[in-house]
N, C-alpha and C positions, 0 to 999 in steps of 0.2 A: 651407539647414539636417538633418539628418537623424534620421529615424525608428526607429532605430540607438538598443536600451537601450544603458548602461554598466554595468559589473559591479556600481557604484555603487547601482544601481536593484534591485538580486538581493539588497542586502544582509539584507532582512527574511528570505528563508527561510534564507539564508546564516549567518547568525544561528540560526534555528531551528532547523539542520541542526548546529551547533558547542553548543548548549546540550543538544539529547539526546544528542549523543557525550558530554556531561561527564557529565550526570544518566542514565544510559542505557546507559553502554557497557559494561555483563554482556548487556544484552540480545543475541539473535540478529539477526545482520548482515543490515541489507536492500540491497536494488536502490534508488537515493538517487536522483533527479530534480529538475531546476531547470531552468524554463526559461522563456525571453524570451515566451514566449504566453501561458503563468499568470505573471505576475512575481513575484505573492505567495504562490505553490502551493509545497512541497514534499513531493514522494512519496516514500513510504516502499513498497516493495512486495515479495513475497514469492510465491516460483513454488513450488509444490510440495508445500507444507506450511501447511494451514492454520493448525495449532499456533502457529508464528509471530508468525503474526497476532494471533491472540487472546491471547498473551502481552505483544504491545506494547496493544493495545487497553488488558488490565488494567491494567498499568504507566502509560499515559495517562490512568485513569479514567474510557473514555469507557465507557455501560451496553450491555449487549449489545444492546438493541431498537434501538440508532442504526445497526447494522449494516445494510446491503442485502444480501444472498445473492440471485443469480439464477444461471442456467444460461446460455451462451454456445456460439457452434460445434456448433448443431444439438443441445444437452445430454450435448456431451462436455467441457465444463469449467465446473466451477462457479467462482464470482469473489465475493469477497466485496469491500465496503468500506465505507469510512466518511470521512468529512469533521468535523476539527475545529478548532481553534483552539489554538495553539502560540505562546508568544512572539509574538503579532502576525502570525504568517502562517496560512494557511491549508492545514494540514496533511492530506494525503490518503491513507488507509493503505489498499491494495489486495490481495488475496494471489488466485490463481489454483491452480487443483489439477485434474488429470485424473478425471472423474469414473469409477469402474470399471466396466467392461463386464459386463453381468447373464453369469451363468454360463448355459454350454448345458447339454443333456443330458447332454455327455459331459461335463461341469465343466470345460470351460475358456473361455473367453471369447471375446466374437467379435470383437474389435479386435487 
């Protein structure tokens, strides 16, 4: 017997993605990920713009205080994330953005 998941076993997050596309097709397009490692999770991710994350958070009706904000990469990247239930799937919304380098005395960033 194989431990390999079937596509049918990913039906919950795939159904959630289909419903999101139908209900929120007018919102900014995210990168999407469905994984056999987390078979009930659908991840929507955004890069370089936290605004798109906020648009989705608001559309999903998730309160701002449910968002986790952290920095990574030695403080060079800001990351926002939240997890909520949507259509029976664990929906993970994430966004990453470079943190602007501080200006030097010359007025130019150090990075």
